[in-house]
C-alpha positions as a Markdown table, in Angstrom:
| # | Residue | x | y | z |
|---|---|---|---|---|
| 1 | Met | -135.5 | -97.1 | -120.6 |
| 2 | Glu | -133.2 | -99.4 | -118.8 |
| 3 | Arg | -131.1 | -102.3 | -121.0 |
| 4 | Ile | -130.3 | -105.4 | -119.7 |
| 5 | Ser | -127.3 | -107.4 | -120.5 |
| 6 | Trp | -125.1 | -110.6 | -119.1 |
| 7 | Ser | -122.4 | -109.5 | -116.4 |
| 8 | Ile | -120.4 | -112.1 | -118.6 |
| 9 | Gln | -120.6 | -112.2 | -122.3 |
| 10 | Gly | -121.0 | -115.4 | -123.5 |
| 11 | Leu | -122.0 | -117.4 | -120.9 |
| 12 | His | -126.0 | -117.6 | -121.9 |
| 13 | Lys | -127.1 | -118.1 | -124.8 |
| 14 | Gly | -130.5 | -116.6 | -124.2 |
| 15 | Asp | -130.5 | -112.8 | -124.8 |
| 16 | Ala | -130.6 | -111.2 | -121.4 |
| 17 | Gln | -133.1 | -108.6 | -122.2 |
| 18 | Lys | -135.7 | -111.2 | -123.0 |
| 19 | Cys | -134.4 | -113.3 | -120.1 |
| 20 | Tyr | -134.9 | -110.6 | -117.6 |
| 21 | Asp | -138.3 | -109.4 | -119.1 |
| 22 | Glu | -139.5 | -113.1 | -118.8 |
| 23 | Cys | -138.4 | -113.3 | -115.1 |
| 24 | Gln | -140.0 | -110.2 | -114.2 |
| 25 | Thr | -143.4 | -112.1 | -114.9 |
| 26 | Leu | -142.9 | -114.4 | -112.2 |
| 27 | Lys | -144.8 | -113.9 | -108.9 |
| 28 | Glu | -141.5 | -114.1 | -107.1 |
| 29 | Ile | -137.9 | -114.6 | -108.8 |
| 30 | Thr | -136.4 | -117.8 | -107.5 |
| 31 | Pro | -134.2 | -120.2 | -108.9 |
| 32 | Glu | -137.5 | -122.5 | -108.8 |
| 33 | Ala | -138.8 | -120.4 | -110.7 |
| 34 | Val | -136.7 | -119.4 | -113.3 |
| 35 | Leu | -135.6 | -123.2 | -114.1 |
| 36 | Asn | -139.9 | -124.1 | -114.0 |
| 37 | Lys | -140.2 | -121.3 | -116.2 |
| 38 | Ala | -137.1 | -122.4 | -118.2 |
| 39 | Lys | -139.0 | -125.2 | -119.1 |
| 40 | Asn | -141.3 | -123.9 | -121.4 |
| 41 | Lys | -139.3 | -124.3 | -124.9 |
| 42 | Arg | -140.9 | -121.4 | -126.7 |
| 43 | Thr | -138.8 | -119.0 | -123.6 |
| 44 | Glu | -136.0 | -117.5 | -123.9 |
| 45 | Leu | -134.4 | -118.3 | -120.9 |
| 46 | His | -135.1 | -122.2 | -122.0 |
| 47 | Lys | -131.5 | -121.1 | -124.0 |
| 48 | Cys | -129.9 | -120.9 | -120.9 |
| 49 | Phe | -129.9 | -124.3 | -119.8 |
| 50 | Glu | -128.6 | -127.7 | -120.1 |
| 51 | Trp | -131.2 | -130.0 | -120.9 |
| 52 | Asp | -129.4 | -133.2 | -121.7 |
| 53 | Asp | -129.7 | -134.6 | -118.3 |
| 54 | Ser | -126.3 | -136.6 | -118.5 |
| 55 | Val | -124.4 | -133.4 | -119.7 |
| 56 | Ala | -126.0 | -131.5 | -117.1 |
| 57 | Gly | -125.5 | -134.3 | -114.2 |
| 58 | Glu | -122.0 | -134.5 | -114.9 |
| 59 | Lys | -121.8 | -130.6 | -114.3 |
| 60 | Tyr | -123.9 | -130.2 | -111.5 |
| 61 | Arg | -121.4 | -133.0 | -110.0 |
| 62 | Leu | -118.4 | -131.1 | -111.2 |
| 63 | Ile | -120.0 | -127.6 | -109.0 |
| 64 | Gln | -120.4 | -130.7 | -106.0 |
| 65 | Ala | -116.7 | -131.6 | -106.2 |
| 66 | Arg | -115.4 | -128.2 | -106.3 |
| 67 | Glu | -117.4 | -127.1 | -103.5 |
| 68 | Ile | -116.2 | -130.2 | -101.7 |
| 69 | Ile | -112.4 | -128.8 | -102.3 |
| 70 | Arg | -113.4 | -125.1 | -101.4 |
| 71 | His | -114.8 | -126.5 | -98.0 |
| 72 | Phe | -112.3 | -128.8 | -96.9 |
| 73 | Val | -110.6 | -126.5 | -94.0 |
| 74 | Ile | -107.0 | -127.7 | -92.7 |
| 75 | Val | -107.0 | -127.0 | -89.3 |
| 76 | Thr | -103.6 | -126.5 | -87.0 |
| 77 | Pro | -104.1 | -127.2 | -83.7 |
| 78 | Glu | -102.4 | -124.1 | -80.9 |
| 79 | Glu | -100.9 | -125.0 | -77.8 |
| 80 | Thr | -102.6 | -122.1 | -76.4 |
| 81 | Glu | -106.7 | -121.8 | -75.7 |
| 82 | Glu | -107.1 | -119.5 | -79.1 |
| 83 | Glu | -109.5 | -121.1 | -81.6 |
| 84 | Pro | -107.1 | -122.9 | -84.0 |
| 85 | Ile | -105.8 | -121.9 | -87.2 |
| 86 | Lys | -108.2 | -123.1 | -90.2 |
| 87 | Val | -106.4 | -123.2 | -93.5 |
| 88 | Arg | -108.7 | -123.3 | -96.4 |
| 89 | Ser | -108.0 | -124.0 | -100.2 |
| 90 | Tyr | -108.1 | -122.0 | -103.3 |
| 91 | Gln | -107.9 | -122.5 | -106.9 |
| 92 | Val | -105.2 | -120.2 | -108.7 |
| 93 | Thr | -105.8 | -120.1 | -112.2 |
| 94 | Thr | -101.8 | -120.2 | -113.4 |
| 95 | Gln | -100.7 | -123.2 | -115.7 |
| 96 | Arg | -102.1 | -125.8 | -113.6 |
| 97 | Asn | -106.0 | -125.8 | -112.5 |
| 98 | Val | -105.3 | -127.4 | -108.8 |
| 99 | Tyr | -106.7 | -126.2 | -105.7 |
| 100 | Glu | -104.0 | -125.8 | -103.0 |
| 101 | Pro | -103.9 | -124.9 | -99.5 |
| 102 | Thr | -102.9 | -121.0 | -99.0 |
| 103 | Arg | -99.7 | -122.0 | -96.7 |
| 104 | Val | -98.9 | -123.8 | -100.2 |
| 105 | Ile | -99.5 | -121.2 | -102.6 |
| 106 | Met | -97.6 | -118.7 | -100.2 |
| 107 | Gln | -94.6 | -120.3 | -101.1 |
| 108 | Lys | -94.8 | -119.5 | -104.8 |
| 109 | Pro | -94.5 | -116.2 | -105.6 |
| 110 | Asp | -96.7 | -116.1 | -109.0 |
| 111 | Glu | -99.4 | -118.1 | -107.5 |
| 112 | Tyr | -99.5 | -116.3 | -104.9 |
| 113 | Leu | -99.7 | -113.3 | -106.8 |
| 114 | Ala | -102.9 | -114.7 | -109.1 |
| 115 | Leu | -104.5 | -115.2 | -105.7 |
| 116 | Leu | -103.8 | -111.8 | -104.6 |
| 117 | Lys | -105.0 | -110.3 | -107.7 |
| 118 | Arg | -108.2 | -112.3 | -107.9 |
| 119 | Ala | -108.8 | -111.2 | -103.7 |
| 120 | Lys | -109.1 | -107.6 | -104.6 |
| 121 | Ala | -110.6 | -108.5 | -108.6 |
| 122 | Glu | -113.6 | -110.0 | -105.4 |
| 123 | Leu | -113.2 | -106.7 | -103.2 |
| 124 | Glu | -113.9 | -104.7 | -106.1 |
| 125 | Ala | -116.8 | -106.6 | -107.6 |
| 126 | Phe | -118.5 | -106.6 | -103.6 |
| 127 | Lys | -117.8 | -103.0 | -103.7 |
| 128 | Gln | -119.5 | -102.6 | -106.9 |
| 129 | Arg | -122.6 | -105.0 | -106.1 |
| 130 | Tyr | -123.2 | -103.5 | -102.7 |
| 131 | Lys | -122.8 | -99.4 | -103.8 |
| 132 | Thr | -125.7 | -98.2 | -103.4 |
| 133 | Leu | -125.6 | -99.2 | -99.7 |
| 134 | Ser | -124.4 | -96.3 | -97.8 |
| 135 | Glu | -124.1 | -98.4 | -94.0 |
| 136 | Leu | -121.0 | -100.0 | -95.9 |
| 137 | Glu | -119.2 | -96.7 | -96.8 |
| 138 | Thr | -116.4 | -97.3 | -94.5 |
| 139 | Ile | -115.5 | -100.9 | -95.8 |
| 140 | Phe | -115.5 | -99.2 | -99.5 |
| 141 | Asp | -113.2 | -96.7 | -98.2 |
| 142 | Ala | -110.8 | -99.4 | -96.8 |
| 143 | Ile | -111.2 | -101.6 | -100.4 |
| 144 | Asp | -110.5 | -98.0 | -102.0 |
| 145 | Glu | -107.1 | -98.2 | -99.7 |
| 146 | Leu | -106.2 | -101.7 | -99.9 |
| 147 | Leu | -106.4 | -101.4 | -103.8 |
| 148 | Thr | -104.4 | -98.3 | -104.2 |
| 149 | Ala | -101.8 | -99.8 | -101.7 |
């Protein structure tokens, strides 16, 4: 029998197996359906949500703020007719927890290495998430080659 656990331990207060089982009772597993199920205080899913609206509202606004920052792109016009260069900002988790454009991060060796390490970890996570899709095998090979280089 399959056993269900959280991919990140300690992130959610509810028991992963019980929450999964509750989700399996839904007609369709959508965020709206899961939230509606969790509104019942007797469910395990209920433990996974912040029900204090002032706390939840502040957390949601922080998520929105992160999304705003992550979706900015600096467009550098070029003399040619090619598409302009777009530079995104990333959060580099070092002693400073700020977002900076890649061109700034590239000038700071420690932050650049941290960003590169995170990018490689995300590639590995992508590979693990979709490893059952044989159509992506060439992409997985390229990821493996990059990660072992």
